[in-house]
N, C-alpha and C positions, 0 to 999 in steps of 0.2 A: 701914687698914693699907696703908700704903706697898708692902709686898712683894707683897700681893695685887694691887695694882694695876699694879705692875710686870710681874708675871707674865703678867697678863691681857694687857697691853700689848704684851709679846714675843710671844704666842701671836697676839695680833691681827695684828701685822705680819709673822709668819712666814706666816700665810693670805692677806694681800694680796699678798705677794710671789709668789704662785702664779698672780696674775690677770695673763693676758699683756697685758691694755689698758692696765696701769700701766707707766708710765716712772720713770725715776730722779727727776723732778721730782714726780711724784705721791707716791712712796715718801719723798721727802725733807719733802714738807707733811706726810703723815701720822706720820712721825717726830716732826716739831716739833709736832704736836699731842700725840703720845703722851706726849711730854717736858713738855708745859705739864699736863698730866692728871696725870702723876705729881707735878710740883710743887704742884699744888692738892688732891692728893691725893682726885683724883676719878677716877671710871670710866665716866661716861657724858656728863654735861653740861661743858664747858669753857668757861670765859670767856677770850676772844681779842681781839687788836686785829692788824690787818693788818701793821703795822710790826714788832711782834715776830715773828709767824710768819715775814714775809720773813726776817729776821735770821736766825732760829732754822733755816730751811731753806736758806740761802744763795741765795736768789733775789733778784735785784738791780733786777728791772723790773717795775714793776706789771702790764704788759700780761701777762708770763709767770705770775706769780701767779695772776692771774685767769683765764686760760686753765685752768690746772691745777686750780685751787681749784673752778671750776664743774664739771670733769669728774668730780671726785671726788663732788660733789653728784648730778651726772646717772648716775653709775654706782651711788648708793645707799651710798656708804660714809660720808657724811658729811650732817647736816642743818645748815644754817645758819641761824640767826635774828638778824638785824641788830638792833643798837640804834642808834636816831638821835639817843638823848640823851647830851650830852655826858659826862655822870657816870656811865654806865652801859656795860660793855662787851659788844660780842656775844658770842653764844655757838655753840658747835658739839656738836652732839650726835653722837658715834659709833654708825653703825648696822653692821649685820653682825658683831657680837660674838662669834658663835658660832665 
C-alpha cells in the first residue's frame, strides 16, 4: 500500500525535523531515502546506491555526502549495510520509525 508508506514517511520526516542536531543536508538525505522507499513500496529496508542518493538529495560532492550520511548512522536514524557485490545494491534500514 503506497498510501500507507507515504503517510508513515511523512510522519517520520515530521519527527526528524524536530531534532536540533539535523541540518538541511541530513533532512535532504532522509527525504531522498523516503522517496526511494515510496518508489520501492518499502517501509523499512531500502535498496540504495550512493550516486542515486546524491542526485536525489542535491548533494554534489562525495565528502559532503559521506559526512552527513555517517552522522545519520551515528544519530541512529539509519542502519547502512553495504554490498560489495556489483550485482546487489546496498541497503538502508530506517530506524526510529515511531
